[in-house]
N, CA, C and O atoms as a GROMACS GRO file, in nm:
protein
  528
    1MET      N    1   0.086  -0.133   0.015
    1MET     CA    2   0.004   0.009   0.022
    1MET      C    3   0.100   0.153   0.012
    1MET      O    4   0.064   0.254  -0.048
    2PHE      N    5   0.214   0.138   0.077
    2PHE     CA    6   0.258   0.255   0.085
    2PHE      C    7   0.334   0.260  -0.057
    2PHE      O    8   0.357   0.370  -0.108
    3ARG      N    9   0.373   0.140  -0.119
    3ARG     CA   10   0.450   0.183  -0.231
    3ARG      C   11   0.351   0.252  -0.368
    3ARG      O   12   0.397   0.338  -0.442
    4LYS      N   13   0.223   0.202  -0.382
    4LYS     CA   14   0.136   0.269  -0.434
    4LYS      C   15   0.111   0.412  -0.377
    4LYS      O   16   0.103   0.491  -0.471
    5LEU      N   17   0.100   0.452  -0.295
    5LEU     CA   18   0.075   0.583  -0.244
    5LEU      C   19   0.237   0.650  -0.270
    5LEU      O   20   0.222   0.772  -0.256
    6LYS      N   21   0.344   0.630  -0.293
    6LYS     CA   22   0.488   0.685  -0.312
    6LYS      C   23   0.469   0.704  -0.469
    6LYS      O   24   0.486   0.813  -0.524
    7LYS      N   25   0.434   0.588  -0.536
    7LYS     CA   26   0.404   0.632  -0.726
    7LYS      C   27   0.310   0.733  -0.723
    7LYS      O   28   0.351   0.838  -0.773
    8ARG      N   29   0.197   0.734  -0.680
    8ARG     CA   30   0.105   0.818  -0.694
    8ARG      C   31   0.160   0.981  -0.670
    8ARG      O   32   0.152   1.073  -0.751
    9SER      N   33   0.211   0.984  -0.547
    9SER     CA   34   0.269   1.108  -0.529
    9SER      C   35   0.363   1.161  -0.604
    9SER      O   36   0.357   1.284  -0.613
   10GLN      N   37   0.460   1.101  -0.668
   10GLN     CA   38   0.541   1.137  -0.741
   10GLN      C   39   0.495   1.153  -0.867
   10GLN      O   40   0.574   1.225  -0.928
   11GLY      N   41   0.392   1.116  -0.942
   11GLY     CA   42   0.320   1.172  -1.055
   11GLY      C   43   0.249   1.305  -0.979
   11GLY      O   44   0.287   1.409  -1.033
   12THR      N   45   0.186   1.321  -0.903
   12THR     CA   46   0.144   1.472  -0.862
   12THR      C   47   0.267   1.567  -0.854
   12THR      O   48   0.254   1.680  -0.901
   13VAL      N   49   0.385   1.530  -0.799
   13VAL     CA   50   0.474   1.625  -0.804
   13VAL      C   51   0.518   1.670  -0.932
   13VAL      O   52   0.545   1.787  -0.954
   14THR      N   53   0.528   1.540  -1.051
   14THR     CA   54   0.570   1.620  -1.156
   14THR      C   55   0.483   1.702  -1.228
   14THR      O   56   0.528   1.799  -1.290
   15VAL      N   57   0.336   1.669  -1.227
   15VAL     CA   58   0.217   1.751  -1.288
   15VAL      C   59   0.234   1.880  -1.198
   15VAL      O   60   0.216   1.980  -1.268
   16GLU      N   61   0.262   1.908  -1.073
   16GLU     CA   62   0.283   2.043  -1.005
   16GLU      C   63   0.412   2.115  -1.051
   16GLU      O   64   0.405   2.232  -1.087
   17VAL      N   65   0.502   2.064  -1.052
   17VAL     CA   66   0.647   2.119  -1.148
   17VAL      C   67   0.606   2.172  -1.290
   17VAL      O   68   0.627   2.285  -1.334
   18ALA      N   69   0.532   2.048  -1.364
   18ALA     CA   70   0.518   2.096  -1.471
   18ALA      C   71   0.426   2.225  -1.514
   18ALA      O   72   0.437   2.284  -1.622
   19LEU      N   73   0.347   2.254  -1.424
   19LEU     CA   74   0.258   2.347  -1.414
   19LEU      C   75   0.305   2.496  -1.363
   19LEU      O   76   0.281   2.601  -1.422
   20CYS      N   77   0.366   2.482  -1.258
   20CYS     CA   78   0.417   2.586  -1.194
   20CYS      C   79   0.574   2.654  -1.258
   20CYS      O   80   0.590   2.775  -1.272
   21LEU      N   81   0.650   2.579  -1.282
   21LEU     CA   82   0.800   2.636  -1.313
   21LEU      C   83   0.763   2.708  -1.444
   21LEU      O   84   0.836   2.806  -1.464
   22PRO      N   85   0.678   2.688  -1.531
   22PRO     CA   86   0.690   2.808  -1.628
   22PRO      C   87   0.641   2.928  -1.588
   22PRO      O   88   0.693   3.028  -1.638
   23VAL      N   89   0.537   2.945  -1.495
   23VAL     CA   90   0.511   3.068  -1.445
   23VAL      C   91   0.646   3.150  -1.334
   23VAL      O   92   0.694   3.263  -1.341
   24LEU      N   93   0.670   3.049  -1.249
   24LEU     CA   94   0.791   3.093  -1.163
   24LEU      C   95   0.877   3.149  -1.269
   24LEU      O   96   0.872   3.272  -1.269
   25LEU      N   97   0.985   3.079  -1.393
   25LEU     CA   98   1.056   3.113  -1.474
   25LEU      C   99   1.015   3.273  -1.543
   25LEU      O  100   1.092   3.368  -1.555
   26ALA      N  101   0.871   3.266  -1.583
   26ALA     CA  102   0.837   3.409  -1.664
   26ALA      C  103   0.844   3.509  -1.548
   26ALA      O  104   0.884   3.620  -1.584
   27ILE      N  105   0.817   3.499  -1.425
   27ILE     CA  106   0.817   3.615  -1.333
   27ILE      C  107   0.963   3.635  -1.293
   27ILE      O  108   0.993   3.739  -1.234
   28LEU      N  109   1.056   3.543  -1.321
   28LEU     CA  110   1.167   3.578  -1.276
   28LEU      C  111   1.249   3.675  -1.358
   28LEU      O  112   1.317   3.773  -1.328
   29MET      N  113   1.210   3.595  -1.507
   29MET     CA  114   1.287   3.666  -1.612
   29MET      C  115   1.222   3.799  -1.633
   29MET      O  116   1.299   3.888  -1.668
   30GLY      N  117   1.091   3.833  -1.618
   30GLY     CA  118   1.030   3.967  -1.600
   30GLY      C  119   1.099   4.058  -1.508
   30GLY      O  120   1.134   4.173  -1.535
   31SER      N  121   1.115   3.996  -1.398
   31SER     CA  122   1.166   4.068  -1.298
   31SER      C  123   1.309   4.103  -1.308
   31SER      O  124   1.348   4.200  -1.243
   32TYR      N  125   1.397   4.035  -1.385
   32TYR     CA  126   1.525   4.078  -1.410
   32TYR      C  127   1.532   4.168  -1.527
   32TYR      O  128   1.620   4.254  -1.536
   33GLU      N  129   1.414   4.144  -1.640
   33GLU     CA  130   1.430   4.263  -1.735
   33GLU      C  131   1.399   4.390  -1.682
   33GLU      O  132   1.468   4.491  -1.698
   34LEU      N  133   1.269   4.383  -1.606
   34LEU     CA  134   1.232   4.505  -1.560
   34LEU      C  135   1.379   4.581  -1.476
   34LEU      O  136   1.414   4.693  -1.512
   35ALA      N  137   1.443   4.519  -1.384
   35ALA     CA  138   1.560   4.572  -1.320
   35ALA      C  139   1.634   4.614  -1.432
   35ALA      O  140   1.695   4.720  -1.424
   36ARG      N  141   1.637   4.569  -1.504
   36ARG     CA  142   1.766   4.575  -1.621
   36ARG      C  143   1.733   4.733  -1.667
   36ARG      O  144   1.813   4.826  -1.678
   37ALA      N  145   1.574   4.730  -1.692
   37ALA     CA  146   1.518   4.853  -1.795
   37ALA      C  147   1.546   4.960  -1.692
   37ALA      O  148   1.588   5.066  -1.738
   38ASN      N  149   1.527   4.950  -1.539
   38ASN     CA  150   1.544   5.050  -1.424
   38ASN      C  151   1.671   5.107  -1.444
   38ASN      O  152   1.682   5.229  -1.452
   39MET      N  153   1.783   5.022  -1.454
   39MET     CA  154   1.917   5.043  -1.444
   39MET      C  155   1.976   5.139  -1.575
   39MET      O  156   2.050   5.237  -1.571
   40MET      N  157   1.908   5.064  -1.697
   40MET     CA  158   1.937   5.170  -1.835
   40MET      C  159   1.870   5.299  -1.804
   40MET      O  160   1.929   5.402  -1.836
   41LEU      N  161   1.733   5.308  -1.735
   41LEU     CA  162   1.683   5.462  -1.736
   41LEU      C  163   1.777   5.563  -1.655
   41LEU      O  164   1.791   5.683  -1.680
   42HIS      N  165   1.836   5.494  -1.557
   42HIS     CA  166   1.919   5.565  -1.442
   42HIS      C  167   2.060   5.601  -1.509
   42HIS      O  168   2.123   5.706  -1.492
   43SER      N  169   2.092   5.503  -1.581
   43SER     CA  170   2.237   5.520  -1.641
   43SER      C  171   2.238   5.613  -1.764
   43SER      O  172   2.343   5.658  -1.810
   44THR      N  173   2.084   5.647  -1.830
   44THR     CA  174   2.090   5.711  -1.936
   44THR      C  175   2.115   5.868  -1.885
   44THR      O  176   2.186   5.958  -1.932
   45GLU      N  177   2.027   5.865  -1.768
   45GLU     CA  178   2.041   6.037  -1.718
   45GLU      C  179   2.230   6.046  -1.684
   45GLU      O  180   2.307   6.119  -1.746
   46SER      N  181   2.263   5.963  -1.589
   46SER     CA  182   2.393   5.969  -1.565
   46SER      C  183   2.494   6.007  -1.675
   46SER      O  184   2.583   6.091  -1.661
   47ALA      N  185   2.471   5.937  -1.785
   47ALA     CA  186   2.571   5.956  -1.893
   47ALA      C  187   2.508   6.073  -1.955
   47ALA      O  188   2.577   6.110  -2.050
   48ALA      N  189   2.401   6.146  -1.937
   48ALA     CA  190   2.393   6.253  -1.997
   48ALA      C  191   2.484   6.366  -1.884
   48ALA      O  192   2.557   6.453  -1.931
   49TYR      N  193   2.471   6.354  -1.784
   49TYR     CA  194   2.521   6.443  -1.677
   49TYR      C  195   2.668   6.433  -1.738
   49TYR      O  196   2.717   6.514  -1.817
   50GLU      N  197   2.725   6.327  -1.691
   50GLU     CA  198   2.874   6.286  -1.696
   50GLU      C  199   2.927   6.346  -1.843
   50GLU      O  200   3.041   6.394  -1.840
   51GLY      N  201   2.866   6.348  -1.956
   51GLY     CA  202   2.876   6.409  -2.076
   51GLY      C  203   2.925   6.542  -2.104
   51GLY      O  204   3.023   6.583  -2.166
   52ALA      N  205   2.800   6.620  -2.021
   52ALA     CA  206   2.752   6.758  -1.996
   52ALA      C  207   2.889   6.812  -1.915
   52ALA      O  208   2.956   6.909  -1.954
   53ARG      N  209   2.916   6.743  -1.811
   53ARG     CA  210   3.038   6.776  -1.732
   53ARG      C  211   3.164   6.785  -1.813
   53ARG      O  212   3.248   6.871  -1.785
   54VAL      N  213   3.180   6.711  -1.900
   54VAL     CA  214   3.301   6.631  -1.982
   54VAL      C  215   3.312   6.801  -2.088
   54VAL      O  216   3.404   6.878  -2.118
   55GLY      N  217   3.173   6.796  -2.113
   55GLY     CA  218   3.182   6.935  -2.223
   55GLY      C  219   3.204   7.067  -2.167
   55GLY      O  220   3.250   7.161  -2.232
   56ILE      N  221   3.171   7.072  -2.047
   56ILE     CA  222   3.198   7.240  -1.996
   56ILE      C  223   3.311   7.267  -1.953
   56ILE      O  224   3.312   7.367  -1.880
   57ILE      N  225   3.420   7.211  -1.971
   57ILE     CA  226   3.539   7.228  -1.928
   57ILE      C  227   3.643   7.295  -2.048
   57ILE      O  228   3.639   7.228  -2.151
   58PRO      N  229   3.724   7.399  -2.057
   58PRO     CA  230   3.801   7.463  -2.140
   58PRO      C  231   3.884   7.316  -2.216
   58PRO      O  232   3.942   7.222  -2.161
   59GLY      N  233   3.864   7.340  -2.334
   59GLY     CA  234   3.922   7.261  -2.407
   59GLY      C  235   3.873   7.110  -2.480
   59GLY      O  236   3.927   7.026  -2.552
   60ALA      N  237   3.728   7.130  -2.411
   60ALA     CA  238   3.638   7.000  -2.448
   60ALA      C  239   3.610   6.977  -2.611
   60ALA      O  240   3.600   7.068  -2.692
   61THR      N  241   3.602   6.877  -2.632
   61THR     CA  242   3.533   6.828  -2.788
   61THR      C  243   3.429   6.764  -2.774
   61THR      O  244   3.400   6.718  -2.664
   62PRO      N  245   3.364   6.748  -2.863
   62PRO     CA  246   3.240   6.649  -2.900
   62PRO      C  247   3.282   6.498  -2.898
   62PRO      O  248   3.184   6.426  -2.885
   63GLU      N  249   3.381   6.442  -2.907
   63GLU     CA  250   3.455   6.330  -2.933
   63GLU      C  251   3.470   6.287  -2.780
   63GLU      O  252   3.433   6.176  -2.740
   64GLY      N  253   3.531   6.390  -2.691
   64GLY     CA  254   3.537   6.333  -2.570
   64GLY      C  255   3.394   6.320  -2.503
   64GLY      O  256   3.372   6.222  -2.430
   65VAL      N  257   3.322   6.388  -2.519
   65VAL     CA  258   3.159   6.384  -2.460
   65VAL      C  259   3.114   6.281  -2.502
   65VAL      O  260   3.052   6.208  -2.424
   66ARG      N  261   3.128   6.253  -2.608
   66ARG     CA  262   3.076   6.107  -2.683
   66ARG      C  263   3.133   5.995  -2.615
   66ARG      O  264   3.070   5.891  -2.598
   67ALA      N  265   3.276   6.017  -2.567
   67ALA     CA  266   3.366   5.886  -2.513
   67ALA      C  267   3.312   5.876  -2.380
   67ALA      O  268   3.288   5.762  -2.339
   68SER      N  269   3.289   5.982  -2.299
   68SER     CA  270   3.225   5.982  -2.176
   68SER      C  271   3.080   5.911  -2.186
   68SER      O  272   3.043   5.812  -2.123
   69VAL      N  273   3.038   5.955  -2.241
   69VAL     CA  274   2.869   5.902  -2.251
   69VAL      C  275   2.891   5.776  -2.271
   69VAL      O  276   2.837   5.706  -2.185
   70ALA      N  277   2.977   5.692  -2.386
   70ALA     CA  278   2.974   5.557  -2.381
   70ALA      C  279   3.039   5.505  -2.304
   70ALA      O  280   3.002   5.389  -2.287
   71GLY      N  281   3.141   5.541  -2.232
   71GLY     CA  282   3.210   5.472  -2.101
   71GLY      C  283   3.113   5.446  -1.992
   71GLY      O  284   3.135   5.354  -1.914
   72VAL      N  285   2.985   5.535  -1.978
   72VAL     CA  286   2.874   5.530  -1.858
   72VAL      C  287   2.824   5.390  -1.931
   72VAL      O  288   2.845   5.274  -1.898
   73LEU      N  289   2.759   5.436  -2.029
   73LEU     CA  290   2.669   5.325  -2.093
   73LEU      C  291   2.720   5.185  -2.098
   73LEU      O  292   2.660   5.088  -2.053
   74ASN      N  293   2.825   5.183  -2.151
   74ASN     CA  294   2.911   5.046  -2.185
   74ASN      C  295   2.915   4.974  -2.070
   74ASN      O  296   2.918   4.851  -2.075
   75SER      N  297   2.917   5.046  -1.940
   75SER     CA  298   2.964   4.979  -1.820
   75SER      C  299   2.855   4.896  -1.772
   75SER      O  300   2.886   4.797  -1.706
   76VAL      N  301   2.727   4.922  -1.795
   76VAL     CA  302   2.629   4.857  -1.769
   76VAL      C  303   2.545   4.784  -1.874
   76VAL      O  304   2.430   4.747  -1.852
   77GLY      N  305   2.610   4.766  -1.988
   77GLY     CA  306   2.584   4.678  -2.085
   77GLY      C  307   2.502   4.749  -2.226
   77GLY      O  308   2.450   4.684  -2.317
   78VAL      N  309   2.507   4.884  -2.213
   78VAL     CA  310   2.402   4.905  -2.333
   78VAL      C  311   2.461   4.905  -2.445
   78VAL      O  312   2.572   4.958  -2.445
   79ARG      N  313   2.419   4.859  -2.552
   79ARG     CA  314   2.490   4.837  -2.689
   79ARG      C  315   2.478   4.944  -2.809
   79ARG      O  316   2.557   4.982  -2.895
   80THR      N  317   2.339   4.978  -2.775
   80THR     CA  318   2.297   5.084  -2.878
   80THR      C  319   2.228   5.232  -2.827
   80THR      O  320   2.117   5.248  -2.775
   81PHE      N  321   2.334   5.336  -2.862
   81PHE     CA  322   2.258   5.435  -2.828
   81PHE      C  323   2.288   5.553  -2.899
   81PHE      O  324   2.382   5.546  -2.978
   82GLU      N  325   2.207   5.696  -2.886
   82GLU     CA  326   2.242   5.780  -2.977
   82GLU      C  327   2.267   5.912  -2.903
   82GLU      O  328   2.173   5.964  -2.843
   83VAL      N  329   2.394   5.971  -2.903
   83VAL     CA  330   2.408   6.092  -2.864
   83VAL      C  331   2.424   6.229  -2.930
   83VAL      O  332   2.497   6.249  -3.026
   84ASP      N  333   2.339   6.334  -2.861
   84ASP     CA  334   2.333   6.453  -2.942
   84ASP      C  335   2.358   6.549  -2.854
   84ASP      O  336   2.310   6.569  -2.743
   85ILE      N  337   2.478   6.635  -2.943
   85ILE     CA  338   2.548   6.770  -2.839
   85ILE      C  339   2.524   6.876  -2.952
   85ILE      O  340   2.530   6.878  -3.075
   86THR      N  341   2.487   6.981  -2.828
   86THR     CA  342   2.415   7.120  -2.864
   86THR      C  343   2.489   7.214  -2.828
   86THR      O  344   2.442   7.256  -2.722
   87PRO      N  345   2.585   7.277  -2.859
   87PRO     CA  346   2.615   7.303  -2.993
   87PRO      C  347   2.713   7.167  -3.058
   87PRO      O  348   2.764   7.088  -2.977
   88GLU      N  349   2.728   7.153  -3.172
   88GLU     CA  350   2.775   7.044  -3.252
   88GLU      C  351   2.917   7.076  -3.230
   88GLU      O  352   2.994   6.981  -3.210
   89VAL      N  353   2.970   7.214  -3.231
   89VAL     CA  354   3.118   7.227  -3.223
   89VAL      C  355   3.132   7.311  -3.084
   89VAL      O  356   3.064   7.410  -3.055
   90ILE      N  357   3.198   7.273  -3.031
   90ILE     CA  358   3.246   7.364  -2.898
   90ILE      C  359   3.347   7.436  -2.897
   90ILE      O  360   3.462   7.392  -2.905
   91THR      N  361   3.314   7.565  -2.886
   91THR     CA  362   3.450   7.688  -2.876
   91THR      C  363   3.471   7.748  -2.742
   91THR      O  364   3.410   7.714  -2.641
   92ASN      N  365   3.568   7.845  -2.750
   92ASN     CA  366   3.592   7.874  -2.649
   92ASN      C  367   3.472   7.998  -2.602
   92ASN      O  368   3.496   8.053  -2.495
   93THR      N  369   3.381   8.031  -2.657
   93THR     CA  370   3.283   8.120  -2.679
   93THR      C  371   3.124   8.053  -2.697
   93THR      O  372   3.026   8.109  -2.748
   94THR      N  373   3.132   7.953  -2.655
   94THR     CA  374   3.028   7.863  -2.627
   94THR      C  375   2.984   7.872  -2.476
   94THR      O  376   3.067   7.848  -2.388
   95GLU      N  377   2.838   7.910  -2.442
   95GLU     CA  378   2.805   7.933  -2.318
   95GLU      C  379   2.733   7.827  -2.260
   95GLU      O  380   2.724   7.825  -2.138
   96GLU      N  381   2.671   7.725  -2.338
   96GLU     CA  382   2.622   7.619  -2.287
   96GLU      C  383   2.630   7.509  -2.312
   96GLU      O  384   2.662   7.498  -2.431
   97ILE      N  385   2.616   7.398  -2.257
   97ILE     CA  386   2.626   7.257  -2.349
   97ILE      C  387   2.543   7.148  -2.307
   97ILE      O  388   2.561   7.084  -2.203
   98GLU      N  389   2.441   7.126  -2.397
   98GLU     CA  390   2.337   7.034  -2.389
   98GLU      C  391   2.353   6.918  -2.441
   98GLU      O  392   2.362   6.917  -2.564
   99VAL      N  393   2.363   6.774  -2.361
   99VAL     CA  394   2.372   6.659  -2.417
   99VAL      C  395   2.244   6.581  -2.421
   99VAL      O  396   2.179   6.585  -2.316
  100LEU      N  397   2.196   6.514  -2.513
  100LEU     CA  398   2.077   6.429  -2.507
  100LEU      C  399   2.118   6.274  -2.544
  100LEU      O  400   2.178   6.239  -2.646
  101VAL      N  401   2.081   6.204  -2.457
  101VAL     CA  402   2.118   6.066  -2.469
  101VAL      C  403   2.014   5.971  -2.501
  101VAL      O  404   1.954   5.933  -2.400
  102THR      N  405   1.974   5.921  -2.609
  102THR     CA  406   1.854   5.837  -2.647
  102THR      C  407   1.915   5.673  -2.661
  102THR      O  408   2.019   5.643  -2.719
  103VAL      N  409   1.835   5.592  -2.601
  103VAL     CA  410   1.883   5.454  -2.596
  103VAL      C  411   1.751   5.392  -2.574
  103VAL      O  412   1.682   5.405  -2.473
  104PRO      N  413   1.714   5.298  -2.715
  104PRO     CA  414   1.622   5.223  -2.766
  104PRO      C  415   1.633   5.131  -2.666
  104PRO      O  416   1.742   5.106  -2.613
  105LEU      N  417   1.513   5.069  -2.628
  105LEU     CA  418   1.490   4.956  -2.526
  105LEU      C  419   1.490   4.814  -2.601
  105LEU      O  420   1.535   4.716  -2.542
  106ARG      N  421   1.426   4.803  -2.764
  106ARG     CA  422   1.432   4.699  -2.807
  106ARG      C  423   1.545   4.674  -2.835
  106ARG      O  424   1.564   4.553  -2.826
  107ALA      N  425   1.637   4.731  -2.867
  107ALA     CA  426   1.776   4.679  -2.899
  107ALA      C  427   1.850   4.648  -2.764
  107ALA      O  428   1.935   4.559  -2.763
  108ASN      N  429   1.832   4.695  -2.689
  108ASN     CA  430   1.917   4.661  -2.569
  108ASN      C  431   1.848   4.554  -2.472
  108ASN      O  432   1.918   4.506  -2.383
  109LEU      N  433   1.706   4.513  -2.485
  109LEU     CA  434   1.649   4.413  -2.364
  109LEU      C  435   1.658   4.316  -2.446
  109LEU      O  436   1.663   4.330  -2.568
  110ALA      N  437   1.661   4.168  -2.359
  110ALA     CA  438   1.640   4.062  -2.438
  110ALA      C  439   1.479   4.002  -2.467
  110ALA      O  440   1.446   3.919  -2.551
  111LEU      N  441   1.406   4.062  -2.386
  111LEU     CA  442   1.268   4.049  -2.379
  111LEU      C  443   1.168   4.136  -2.452
  111LEU      O  444   1.188   4.256  -2.434
  112PRO      N  445   1.071   4.108  -2.525
  112PRO     CA  446   0.981   4.220  -2.579
  112PRO      C  447   0.933   4.326  -2.507
  112PRO      O  448   0.872   4.305  -2.403
  113THR      N  449   0.957   4.459  -2.558
  113THR     CA  450   0.870   4.546  -2.477
  113THR      C  451   0.740   4.626  -2.492
  113THR      O  452   0.714   4.746  -2.497
  114PHE      N  453   0.663   4.505  -2.500
  114PHE     CA  454   0.555   4.549  -2.529
  114PHE      C  455   0.458   4.612  -2.378
  114PHE      O  456   0.352   4.673  -2.383
  115PHE      N  457   0.533   4.573  -2.257
  115PHE     CA  458   0.464   4.626  -2.136
  115PHE      C  459   0.511   4.775  -2.118
  115PHE      O  460   0.462   4.842  -2.027
  116ILE      N  461   0.598   4.824  -2.196
  116ILE     CA  462   0.646   4.970  -2.189
  116ILE      C  463   0.568   5.048  -2.293
  116ILE      O  464   0.547   5.005  -2.407
  117GLN      N  465   0.522   5.176  -2.243
  117GLN     CA  466   0.466   5.258  -2.310
  117GLN      C  467   0.523   5.319  -2.419
  117GLN      O  468   0.466   5.311  -2.528
  118ASP      N  469   0.642   5.386  -2.406
  118ASP     CA  470   0.728   5.439  -2.489
  118ASP      C  471   0.851   5.345  -2.447
  118ASP      O  472   0.892   5.328  -2.332
  119PRO      N  473   0.900   5.287  -2.568
  119PRO     CA  474   1.056   5.204  -2.534
  119PRO      C  475   1.174   5.255  -2.596
  119PRO      O  476   1.246   5.192  -2.673
  120THR      N  477   1.191   5.401  -2.548
  120THR     CA  478   1.284   5.480  -2.578
  120THR      C  479   1.306   5.524  -2.445
  120THR      O  480   1.209   5.554  -2.376
  121PHE      N  481   1.454   5.535  -2.388
  121PHE     CA  482   1.493   5.613  -2.260
  121PHE      C  483   1.551   5.746  -2.315
  121PHE      O  484   1.615   5.725  -2.417
  122ARG      N  485   1.548   5.848  -2.286
  122ARG     CA  486   1.577   5.960  -2.294
  122ARG      C  487   1.654   6.018  -2.147
  122ARG      O  488   1.604   6.003  -2.036
  123GLY      N  489   1.770   6.080  -2.170
  123GLY     CA  490   1.837   6.186  -2.056
  123GLY      C  491   1.898   6.271  -2.116
  123GLY      O  492   1.963   6.265  -2.220
  124THR      N  493   1.872   6.369  -2.033
  124THR     CA  494   1.945   6.525  -2.097
  124THR      C  495   1.990   6.597  -1.991
  124THR      O  496   1.960   6.580  -1.872
  125CYS      N  497   2.082   6.700  -2.050
  125CYS     CA  498   2.146   6.771  -1.900
  125CYS      C  499   2.205   6.897  -1.997
  125CYS      O  500   2.274   6.878  -2.097
  126THR      N  501   2.168   7.013  -1.952
  126THR     CA  502   2.230   7.130  -2.013
  126THR      C  503   2.296   7.203  -1.861
  126THR      O  504   2.239   7.231  -1.755
  127LEU      N  505   2.441   7.217  -1.905
  127LEU     CA  506   2.520   7.302  -1.807
  127LEU      C  507   2.589   7.438  -1.864
  127LEU      O  508   2.596   7.460  -1.985
  128ARG      N  509   2.625   7.503  -1.793
  128ARG     CA  510   2.701   7.640  -1.844
  128ARG      C  511   2.852   7.614  -1.844
  128ARG      O  512   2.904   7.554  -1.749
  129ARG      N  513   2.922   7.654  -1.944
  129ARG     CA  514   3.028   7.624  -1.959
  129ARG      C  515   3.154   7.696  -1.854
  129ARG      O  516   3.153   7.817  -1.830
  130GLU      N  517   3.234   7.624  -1.812
  130GLU     CA  518   3.353   7.712  -1.737
  130GLU      C  519   3.428   7.813  -1.786
  130GLU      O  520   3.481   7.782  -1.893
  131THR      N  521   3.452   7.918  -1.748
  131THR     CA  522   3.556   8.004  -1.780
  131THR      C  523   3.672   8.027  -1.725
  131THR      O  524   3.672   8.020  -1.602
  132LEU      N  525   3.790   8.056  -1.785
  132LEU     CA  526   3.912   8.061  -1.731
  132LEU      C  527   3.916   8.212  -1.652
  132LEU      O  528   4.017   8.247  -1.591
   0.00000   0.00000   0.00000
């Protein structure tokens, strides 16, 4: 009798695991992707700020600003992004630097982004230039 009960209980466990495991994995992967999206949002804002900080020092170049932004975003695994710098040419008479960083989520997340209304993160920062 005990042996029959043990076999029946093993079948029940198998069915329960088959039903619960996909739900558990979906919740786990969804949580991971939402945490990663949140990290990308904050990194986008930080990258815009760091790029603007590099751009306000005397002798700054747009390439240096882009390299600073790329360093921040690459450190968190962002592969695709755009950097817009206003003005495009930084001179000694430039008063303000504006850096806009755009990160498309479809190119940077593993799961589909149907749960996010606007699947693009934008970070912007405007700083006044330092003068000597």
